N, CA, C and O of each residue as an XYZ file, in Angstrom:
768
protein
N     114.715     84.921    129.588
C     115.328     83.622    129.771
C     115.490     82.966    128.453
O     114.579     82.950    127.625
N     116.687     82.407    128.252
C     116.935     81.768    126.958
C     116.339     80.380    126.992
O     116.228     79.772    128.057
N     115.929     79.839    125.752
C     115.377     78.461    125.718
C     116.311     77.479    126.256
O     117.518     77.559    126.023
N     115.793     76.547    126.973
C     116.640     75.493    127.503
C     117.504     75.861    128.699
O     118.403     75.114    129.087
N     117.208     77.071    129.299
C     117.909     77.513    130.487
C     117.032     77.381    131.692
O     115.807     77.371    131.568
N     117.611     77.280    132.831
C     116.886     77.268    134.086
C     116.572     78.845    134.478
O     117.092     79.795    133.892
N     115.723     78.946    135.464
C     115.292     80.253    135.827
C     116.473     81.078    136.500
O     116.546     82.297    136.343
N     117.317     80.423    137.191
C     118.338     81.158    137.848
C     119.731     80.513    137.527
O     119.819     79.312    137.274
N     120.810     81.346    137.545
C     122.064     80.815    137.125
C     122.807     80.428    138.305
O     122.968     81.246    139.211
N     123.311     79.162    138.382
C     124.193     78.728    139.416
C     125.613     79.058    139.317
O     126.383     78.866    140.258
N     125.990     79.570    138.155
C     127.449     79.841    137.920
C     127.584     81.308    137.477
O     126.804     81.834    136.683
N     128.671     81.953    138.069
C     128.960     83.348    137.734
C     129.734     83.347    136.426
O     130.068     82.286    135.898
N     130.038     84.606    135.872
C     130.760     84.693    134.708
C     132.168     83.970    134.765
O     132.598     83.403    133.760
N     132.817     83.993    135.847
C     134.174     83.478    135.901
C     134.128     81.925    135.871
O     134.986     81.273    135.276
N     133.075     81.355    136.547
C     132.932     79.933    136.578
C     132.506     79.421    135.206
O     132.955     78.365    134.761
N     131.617     80.196    134.525
C     131.223     79.798    133.135
C     132.486     79.895    132.184
O     132.746     78.967    131.418
N     133.180     80.912    132.241
C     134.344     80.965    131.481
C     135.347     79.866    131.720
O     135.941     79.360    130.768
N     135.549     79.494    132.930
C     136.365     78.405    133.369
C     135.870     77.112    132.667
O     136.649     76.395    132.039
N     134.595     76.848    132.790
C     134.136     75.608    132.128
C     134.408     75.586    130.632
O     134.850     74.573    130.090
N     134.158     76.646    129.999
C     134.356     76.726    128.520
C     135.795     76.563    128.218
O     136.139     75.757    127.353
N     136.686     77.292    128.889
C     138.084     77.093    128.735
C     138.562     75.629    129.007
O     139.418     75.120    128.283
N     138.053     75.019    129.958
C     138.446     73.598    130.242
C     137.913     72.676    129.071
O     138.611     71.750    128.658
N     136.783     72.919    128.594
C     136.314     72.117    127.519
C     137.274     72.218    126.299
O     137.667     71.234    125.673
N     137.621     73.545    126.016
C     138.581     73.729    124.895
C     139.944     73.095    125.123
O     140.548     72.562    124.192
N     140.439     73.153    126.380
C     141.734     72.537    126.711
C     141.635     71.048    126.572
O     142.606     70.446    126.113
N     140.495     70.361    126.943
C     140.371     68.959    126.834
C     140.396     68.462    125.353
O     140.945     67.409    125.027
N     139.769     69.289    124.492
C     139.777     69.056    123.013
C     141.197     69.150    122.443
O     141.718     68.279    121.746
N     141.796     70.376    122.840
C     143.178     70.513    122.334
C     144.121     69.424    122.776
O     144.958     68.990    121.984
N     144.026     68.973    123.978
C     144.883     67.795    124.456
C     144.560     66.574    123.597
O     145.487     65.845    123.243
N     143.320     66.310    123.245
C     142.916     65.231    122.430
C     143.473     65.297    121.067
O     143.797     64.263    120.481
N     143.608     66.535    120.501
C     144.222     66.684    119.169
C     145.659     66.283    119.188
O     146.201     65.903    118.150
N     146.376     66.360    120.456
C     147.713     66.029    120.499
C     147.856     64.582    120.983
O     148.949     64.125    121.316
N     146.705     63.869    121.012
C     146.731     62.455    121.419
C     146.792     62.276    122.938
O     147.169     61.202    123.407
N     146.442     63.270    123.694
C     146.559     63.150    125.161
C     145.124     63.339    125.763
O     144.146     63.671    125.094
N     145.118     63.093    127.070
C     144.002     63.397    127.950
C     144.366     64.430    128.940
O     145.409     64.354    129.590
N     143.477     65.442    129.067
C     143.733     66.559    129.945
C     143.659     66.013    131.341
O     142.744     65.251    131.653
N     144.626     66.389    132.224
C     144.666     66.081    133.597
C     143.982     67.198    134.362
O     144.363     68.364    134.259
N     142.944     66.819    135.147
C     142.087     67.874    135.797
C     142.330     67.723    137.279
O     142.006     66.657    137.802
N     142.849     68.646    137.983
C     142.898     68.624    139.354
C     141.658     69.301    140.027
O     141.562     70.528    140.051
N     140.789     68.550    140.526
C     139.474     69.043    141.050
C     139.685     70.148    142.104
O     138.951     71.135    142.149
N     140.705     69.950    142.944
C     140.938     70.860    144.121
C     141.269     72.275    143.671
O     141.145     73.244    144.421
N     141.695     72.353    142.422
C     142.177     73.725    141.909
C     141.038     74.620    141.444
O     141.238     75.775    141.068
N     139.744     74.007    141.485
C     138.616     74.788    141.048
C     137.727     75.204    142.143
O     137.796     74.662    143.246
N     136.812     76.238    141.852
C     135.905     76.709    142.826
C     135.007     75.599    143.302
O     134.773     74.655    142.547
N     134.512     75.655    144.455
C     133.684     74.543    145.009
C     132.424     74.255    144.176
O     131.997     73.100    144.157
N     131.823     75.187    143.512
C     130.618     74.993    142.791
C     130.972     74.106    141.599
O     130.115     73.342    141.155
N     132.232     74.171    141.041
C     132.696     73.374    139.867
C     133.176     72.096    140.252
O     133.446     71.285    139.366
N     133.335     71.773    141.561
C     133.895     70.443    142.114
C     132.691     69.582    142.477
O     132.887     68.389    142.710
N     131.460     70.087    142.544
C     130.432     69.229    142.902
C     129.909     68.296    141.713
O     129.974     68.616    140.526
N     129.406     67.153    142.177
C     129.060     66.179    141.075
C     127.779     66.758    140.371
O     126.771     67.072    141.004
N     127.899     66.869    139.052
C     126.764     67.406    138.165
C     126.825     66.586    136.886
O     127.903     66.197    136.438
N     125.646     66.324    136.296
C     125.606     65.826    135.013
C     125.683     66.897    133.928
O     125.224     68.006    134.202
N     126.208     66.684    132.740
C     126.390     67.689    131.779
C     126.448     67.082    130.379
O     126.653     65.882    130.197
N     126.257     67.978    129.389
C     126.409     67.636    127.961
C     127.310     68.644    127.377
O     127.202     69.812    127.751
N     128.227     68.296    126.460
C     129.069     69.192    125.699
C     128.645     69.028    124.288
O     128.586     67.925    123.743
N     128.333     70.215    123.676
C     127.964     70.182    122.254
C     128.885     70.916    121.321
O     129.219     72.061    121.623
N     129.289     70.406    120.306
C     130.179     71.199    119.351
C     129.331     71.511    118.115
O     128.656     70.633    117.578
N     129.373     72.769    117.673
C     128.829     73.194    116.498
C     129.870     73.797    115.497
O     130.772     74.526    115.911
N     129.742     73.512    114.298
C     130.650     73.951    113.269
C     129.770     74.572    112.112
O     128.974     73.887    111.471
N     129.959     75.835    111.908
C     129.202     76.557    110.830
C     127.674     76.336    111.044
O     126.916     76.100    110.103
N     127.263     76.430    112.363
C     125.841     76.448    112.644
C     125.238     75.033    112.690
O     124.024     74.893    112.845
N     126.103     73.935    112.553
C     125.575     72.586    112.394
C     126.212     71.795    113.453
O     127.364     72.045    113.809
N     125.469     70.786    114.008
C     126.017     69.868    115.004
C     127.297     69.270    114.499
O     127.390     68.947    113.314
N     128.245     69.115    115.307
C     129.642     68.538    115.001
C     129.963     67.424    115.974
O     130.861     66.615    115.739
N     129.197     67.389    117.104
C     129.402     66.293    118.150
C     128.709     66.776    119.457
O     128.705     67.952    119.821
N     128.157     65.806    120.087
C     127.513     66.128    121.327
C     127.543     64.760    122.234
O     127.124     63.683    121.810
N     128.036     64.934    123.396
C     128.126     63.763    124.307
C     127.857     64.254    125.743
O     128.144     65.408    126.061
N     127.303     63.375    126.619
C     126.915     63.898    127.902
C     126.498     62.730    128.836
O     126.536     61.566    128.437
N     126.124     63.043    130.006
C     125.599     62.099    130.949
C     124.394     62.630    131.620
O     124.243     63.844    131.760
N     123.490     61.728    132.060
C     122.306     62.109    132.706
C     122.344     62.020    134.311
O     121.545     62.582    135.059
N     123.429     61.201    134.700
C     123.549     61.095    136.160
C     124.749     61.887    136.683
O     125.780     61.932    136.012
N     124.653     62.480    137.798
C     125.747     63.267    138.439
C     126.636     62.170    139.113
O     126.316     61.651    140.183
N     127.792     61.844    138.412
C     128.627     60.796    138.874
C     130.004     61.280    139.390
O     130.641     60.563    140.161
N     130.451     62.414    139.003
C     131.702     62.953    139.364
C     131.693     64.481    139.280
O     130.722     65.095    138.837
N     132.821     65.079    139.726
C     132.934     66.573    139.760
C     132.580     67.163    138.434
O     132.940     66.585    137.408
N     131.915     68.247    138.387
C     131.511     68.877    137.088
C     132.790     69.088    136.165
O     132.756     68.810    134.966
N     133.915     69.595    136.793
C     135.073     69.813    135.983
C     135.579     68.626    135.307
O     136.073     68.715    134.183
N     135.479     67.482    135.952
C     135.950     66.147    135.380
C     134.935     65.797    134.253
O     135.342     65.404    133.159
N     133.664     65.936    134.517
C     132.630     65.602    133.606
C     132.747     66.422    132.370
O     132.729     65.835    131.289
N     132.864     67.713    132.415
C     132.919     68.606    131.309
C     134.223     68.264    130.419
O     134.162     68.229    129.190
N     135.403     68.016    131.141
C     136.574     67.710    130.305
C     136.397     66.402    129.535
O     136.806     66.259    128.382
N     135.770     65.461    130.229
C     135.503     64.055    129.578
C     134.544     64.151    128.453
O     134.775     63.576    127.389
N     133.404     64.904    128.663
C     132.408     64.968    127.599
C     132.857     65.795    126.409
O     132.510     65.485    125.269
N     133.632     66.852    126.667
C     134.192     67.649    125.613
C     135.084     66.798    124.726
O     134.994     66.863    123.500
N     135.989     65.958    125.377
C     136.862     64.991    124.593
C     135.960     64.017    123.820
O     136.197     63.728    122.647
N     134.929     63.521    124.500
C     134.018     62.503    123.832
C     133.291     63.111    122.717
O     133.141     62.473    121.675
N     132.809     64.344    122.860
C     132.111     65.040    121.766
C     132.977     65.232    120.526
O     132.517     65.119    119.390
N     134.241     65.524    120.788
C     135.161     65.796    119.656
C     135.670     64.577    119.018
O     135.908     64.562    117.811
N     135.855     63.508    119.804
C     136.625     62.357    119.315
C     135.796     60.980    119.421
O     136.167     59.972    118.821
N     134.706     61.013    120.186
C     133.981     59.745    120.348
C     132.558     59.662    119.967
O     131.927     58.624    120.165
N     132.001     60.748    119.407
C     130.505     60.740    118.948
C     130.496     59.830    117.740
O     131.135     60.138    116.734
N     129.776     58.697    117.816
C     129.736     57.792    116.669
C     129.180     58.378    115.498
O     129.399     57.788    114.441
N     128.447     59.508    115.473
C     127.776     60.001    114.261
C     128.723     60.857    113.515
O     128.347     61.324    112.440
N     130.019     61.142    114.003
C     131.000     61.944    113.276
C     132.321     61.418    113.257
O     132.660     60.651    114.158
N     133.134     61.739    112.321
C     134.584     61.434    112.472
C     135.256     62.276    113.558
O     134.720     63.317    113.937
N     136.380     61.864    114.051
C     137.101     62.608    115.034
C     137.364     63.985    114.541
O     137.624     64.147    113.349
N     137.316     65.037    115.400
C     137.492     66.380    115.079
C     138.895     66.567    114.567
O     139.860     66.093    115.166
N     139.007     67.300    113.391
C     140.382     67.572    112.835
C     140.933     68.872    113.431
O     140.217     69.773    113.868
N     142.243     68.885    113.407
C     142.907     70.149    113.928
C     142.402     71.347    113.351
O     142.117     72.312    114.060
N     142.256     71.355    111.980
C     141.839     72.576    111.224
C     140.383     73.009    111.607
O     140.009     74.163    111.397
N     139.568     72.068    112.172
C     138.234     72.450    112.591
C     138.187     73.060    113.899
O     137.236     73.788    114.183
N     139.136     72.833    114.741
C     139.182     73.161    116.209
C     138.887     74.720    116.374
O     138.011     75.117    117.142
N     139.650     75.551    115.631
C     139.567     77.021    115.928
C     138.131     77.524    115.424
O     137.732     78.634    115.776
N     137.389     76.730    114.628
C     136.070     77.201    114.131
C     134.948     76.665    114.933
O     133.833     77.149    114.740
N     135.107     75.693    115.840
C     133.994     75.141    116.503
C     133.445     76.091    117.582
O     134.179     76.900    118.151
N     132.110     75.966    117.851
C     131.583     76.712    118.957
C     131.215     75.617    120.030
O     130.546     74.624    119.744
N     131.655     75.853    121.156
C     131.321     75.092    122.363
C     130.089     75.550    123.119
O     129.838     76.730    123.364
N     129.326     74.485    123.473
C     128.190     74.712    124.306
C     128.169     73.723    125.428
O     128.345     72.531    125.176
N     127.961     74.148    126.672
C     127.837     73.244    127.754
C     126.511     73.295    128.356
O     126.009     74.403    128.545
N     125.864     72.214    128.690
C     124.620     72.240    129.354
C     124.783     71.396    130.712
O     125.074     70.200    130.716
N     124.577     72.106    131.773
C     124.632     71.562    133.077
C     123.247     71.199    133.579
O     122.377     72.066    133.656
N     123.035     70.019    133.901
C     121.698     69.439    134.185
C     121.359     69.597    135.650
O     122.186     69.439    136.548
N     120.047     69.931    135.841
C     119.574     69.872    137.247
C     119.192     68.379    137.553
O     118.993     67.597    136.625
N     119.095     68.002    138.844
C     118.656     66.641    139.108
C     117.284     66.320    138.435
O     116.397     67.172    138.469
N     117.097     65.189    137.860
C     115.827     64.849    137.226
C     114.689     64.702    138.290
O     114.848     64.328    139.452
N     113.538     65.055    137.702
C     112.308     65.023    138.480
C     111.331     64.041    137.733
O     110.986     64.240    136.568
N     110.911     62.974    138.478
C     109.951     62.009    137.845
C     108.658     62.656    137.685
O     108.161     63.271    138.628
N     108.087     62.562    136.574
C     106.725     63.017    136.316
C     105.638     61.896    136.478
O     105.832     60.743    136.094
N     104.558     62.294    137.037
C     103.446     61.281    137.347
C     102.276     61.613    136.490
O     101.759     62.729    136.546
N     101.829     60.639    135.665
C     100.773     60.750    134.790
C     100.007     59.466    134.529
O     100.578     58.384    134.670
N      98.816     59.538    134.178
C      98.043     58.268    133.872
C      97.795     58.072    132.360
O      97.285     57.019    131.977
N      98.119     58.999    131.526
C      97.995     58.926    130.074
C      98.948     59.790    129.378
O      99.571     60.673    129.970
N      99.082     59.522    128.001
C      99.997     60.375    127.293
C      99.405     61.904    127.263
O     100.143     62.888    127.309
N      98.166     61.967    127.192
C      97.554     63.368    127.229
C      97.955     64.124    128.459
O      98.372     65.282    128.422
N      97.803     63.383    129.601
C      98.145     64.016    130.910
C      99.682     64.356    130.918
O     100.072     65.407    131.426
N     100.482     63.523    130.394
C     102.010     63.897    130.322
C     102.143     65.086    129.364
O     102.882     66.011    129.701
N     101.536     65.133    128.285
C     101.752     66.276    127.285
C     101.350     67.595    128.018
O     101.983     68.631    127.814
N     100.264     67.544    128.896
C      99.855     68.699    129.536
C     100.811     69.221    130.659
O     100.635     70.345    131.127
N     101.806     68.421    131.085
C     102.785     68.780    132.078
C     104.004     69.409    131.394
O     104.748     70.128    132.061
N     104.237     69.181    130.138
C     105.469     69.586    129.536
C     105.558     70.986    129.403
O     104.556     71.642    129.120
N     106.769     71.560    129.596
C     107.028     73.004    129.531
C     108.008     73.287    128.391
O     109.220     73.254    128.609
N     107.504     73.569    127.163
C     108.249     73.889    125.976
C     109.339     74.864    126.241
O     109.077     75.893    126.865
N     110.501     74.629    125.829
C     111.716     75.588    125.868
C     112.337     75.541    127.373
O     113.350     76.186    127.643
N     111.719     74.803    128.257
C     112.351     74.666    129.622
C     112.751     73.279    129.982
O     113.834     73.050    130.519
N     111.860     72.321    129.681
C     112.093     70.888    130.066
C     113.067     70.122    129.175
O     112.915     70.151    127.954
N     114.008     69.474    129.710
C     114.699     68.369    129.058
C     113.951     67.163    129.538
O     113.437     67.156    130.657
N     113.872     66.065    128.659
C     113.101     64.901    129.117
C     113.978     63.691    128.939
O     114.784     63.601    128.013
N     113.791     62.741    129.879
C     114.320     61.434    129.767
C     113.271     60.448    129.685
O     112.569     60.301    130.686
N     113.044     59.748    128.664
C     111.955     58.774    128.438
C     112.617     57.408    128.567
O     113.719     57.190    128.064
N     111.951     56.517    129.227
C     112.424     55.090    129.313
C     111.352     54.180    129.420
O     110.305     54.530    129.964
N     111.510     53.025    128.947
C     110.709     51.876    129.067
C     111.488     50.582    128.831
O     112.006     50.272    127.758
N     111.510     49.847    129.985
C     112.355     48.618    129.990
C     113.822     48.929    129.548
O     114.542     49.630    130.259
N     114.253     48.403    128.376
C     115.650     48.711    127.968
C     115.767     49.868    127.007
O     116.871     50.197    126.574
N     114.589     50.535    126.639
C     114.673     51.713    125.722
C     114.837     52.882    126.509
O     114.182     52.991    127.546
N     115.705     53.862    126.116
C     115.884     55.126    126.850
C     116.502     56.231    125.856
O     117.352     55.995    124.997
N     115.972     57.369    126.107
C     116.479     58.480    125.259
C     116.186     59.846    125.977
O     115.353     59.961    126.876
N     116.912     60.809    125.516
C     116.724     62.157    126.197
C     116.906     63.199    125.059
O     117.673     63.050    124.108
N     116.121     64.251    125.273
C     116.265     65.586    124.537
C     116.614     66.567    125.519
O     116.013     66.625    126.592
N     117.587     67.374    125.205
C     118.016     68.578    126.045
C     116.873     69.584    125.786
O     116.127     69.445    124.817
N     116.745     70.608    126.677
C     115.668     71.650    126.488
C     115.892     72.455    125.129
O     114.942     72.963    124.534
N     117.183     72.536    124.685
C     117.343     73.200    123.398
C     116.610     72.619    122.159
O     116.271     73.311    121.199
N     116.398     71.297    122.266
C     115.605     70.692    121.157
C     114.334     71.217    120.954
O     113.817     71.052    119.849
N     113.647     71.914    121.960
C     112.441     72.554    121.710
C     112.572     73.557    120.472
O     111.618     73.779    119.726
N     113.737     74.102    120.323
C     113.918     75.152    119.212
C     113.612     74.505    117.861
O     113.148     75.195    116.954
N     113.853     73.218    117.700
C     113.594     72.509    116.467
C     112.201     71.804    116.498
O     111.600     71.614    115.441
N     111.724     71.445    117.604
C     110.464     70.681    117.786
C     109.637     71.409    118.925
O     109.590     70.949    120.066
N     108.997     72.556    118.554
C     108.283     73.416    119.563
C     106.954     72.872    119.991
O     106.416     73.340    120.995
N     106.353     71.854    119.257
C     105.062     71.369    119.576
C     105.217     70.126    120.558
O     105.889     69.177    120.154
N     104.671     70.074    121.753
C     104.872     68.951    122.738
C     104.620     67.607    122.151
O     105.411     66.699    122.406
N     103.594     67.402    121.393
C     103.258     66.016    120.792
C     104.424     65.608    119.876
O     104.902     64.481    120.007
N     104.862     66.378    119.043
C     105.946     66.071    118.144
C     107.242     65.869    118.864
O     107.977     64.947    118.514
N     107.577     66.677    119.860
C     108.737     66.564    120.721
C     108.674     65.176    121.417
O     109.708     64.515    121.501
N     107.533     64.720    121.904
C     107.514     63.501    122.564
C     107.561     62.308    121.644
O     108.129     61.270    121.982
N     106.951     62.463    120.455
C     107.004     61.402    119.418
C     108.396     61.202    118.893
O     108.785     60.054    118.675
N     109.185     62.249    118.672
C     110.499     62.234    118.265
C     111.474     61.565    119.318
O     112.426     60.864    118.974
N     111.147     61.846    120.637
C     111.948     61.322    121.728
C     111.725     59.913    121.901
O     112.631     59.186    122.308
N     110.490     59.444    121.600
C     110.192     57.994    121.613
C     111.048     57.344    120.594
O     111.725     56.361    120.897
N     111.053     57.880    119.318
C     111.874     57.248    118.278
C     113.391     57.256    118.693
O     114.090     56.270    118.457
N     113.855     58.283    119.262
C     115.274     58.286    119.692
C     115.516     57.182    120.673
O     116.596     56.595    120.728
N     114.489     56.904    121.453
C     114.661     55.789    122.474
C     114.576     54.420    121.907
O     114.858     53.438    122.594
N     114.192     54.330    120.662
C     114.137     53.079    119.992
C     112.640     52.548    120.006
O     112.436     51.353    119.792
N     111.616     53.401    120.250
C     110.279     52.993    120.264
C     109.625     53.628    119.017
O     110.164     54.531    118.377
N     108.479     53.116    118.734
C     107.630     53.649    117.571
C     107.062     55.056    118.151
O     106.741     55.220    119.328
N     106.996     55.964    117.217
C     106.524     57.299    117.598
C     105.101     57.330    118.252
O     104.788     58.243    119.015
N     104.241     56.300    117.929
C     102.965     56.219    118.464
C     102.837     55.401    119.690
O     101.772     55.311    120.302
N     103.953     54.791    120.051
C     103.973     53.829    121.189
C     103.514     54.408    122.470
O     103.896     55.522    122.830
N     102.707     53.685    123.163
C     102.277     54.032    124.535
C     101.992     52.842    125.438
O     101.336     51.893    125.010
N     102.472     52.870    126.682
C     102.131     51.776    127.626
C     102.211     52.412    129.063
O     102.670     53.528    129.308
N     101.684     51.512    129.983
C     101.842     52.052    131.370
C     103.175     51.932    131.964
O     103.455     52.375    133.077
N     104.034     51.284    131.145
C     105.527     51.126    131.624
C     106.381     52.278    131.234
O     107.539     52.350    131.645
N     105.832     53.236    130.412
C     106.599     54.450    130.020
C     106.974     55.332    131.265
O     106.079     55.666    132.041
N     108.115     55.670    131.449
C     108.589     56.537    132.517
C     109.231     57.802    131.982
O     110.051     57.706    131.069
N     108.922     58.932    132.470
C     109.388     60.205    131.956
C     109.960     61.004    133.204
O     109.315     61.122    134.245
N     111.134     61.502    133.028
C     111.663     62.523    133.986
C     112.035     63.800    133.290
O     112.465     63.812    132.137
N     111.860     64.857    134.009
C     112.226     66.083    133.344
C     113.446     66.713    134.159
O     113.701     66.398    135.321
N     114.141     67.603    133.437
C     115.202     68.414    134.049
C     115.397     69.734    133.393
O     114.935     69.914    132.267
N     116.006     70.609    133.975
C     116.373     71.874    133.345
C     117.862     71.909    133.108
O     118.590     71.052    133.609
N     118.304     72.832    132.394
C     119.791     73.046    132.191
C     120.151     74.486    132.376
O     119.379     75.413    132.130
N     121.418     74.619    132.842
C     122.063     75.945    132.726
C     122.913     75.797    131.443
O     123.684     74.853    131.268
N     122.721     76.769    130.588
C     123.429     76.706    129.216
C     124.593     77.653    129.297
O     124.464     78.813    129.689
N     125.716     77.133    128.919
C     126.959     77.915    128.840
C     127.522     77.845    127.421
O     127.796     76.732    126.973
N     127.703     78.843    126.737
C     127.603     80.237    127.006
C     126.255     80.703    126.971
O     126.006     81.889    127.185
């Protein structure tokens, strides 16, 4: 099982290829100053179900854009098209994708499982529940919120450091802890 993937695949090869092609078409339309129109009814039922997803763009092995959602709000095909466009043209960490970069980008789609609330009484108890390489985490406390996809375990394989860096991403100090900390976990199906 690949890091950051769930135990079983919900999508077959044709559905996975369809999602990757759709993400590419959404970016190509954006390069022409347009938005891709997606007719949900034209897709397989599994792709028309509401699912949360992230689309990541890599260029020469480096992150070039990543955008996604944590809540399943609309059909997966709509979500993937919108997140691909946002990763290419709306990630505030990067300038808009240039046409000459398009042919060289690697697309990666992460389809999220519904989040599961973790129950714990201490940071140590939480750390004992984490499954490196499997869990994506959503950490929140009041107005602070951050997530790491399961693939982040590849860079941060130690649970304590993974959690500390996630706290920082959420806008908290890496040593912060309180009874108000809430953590949910999810898995992803990674495409490709």
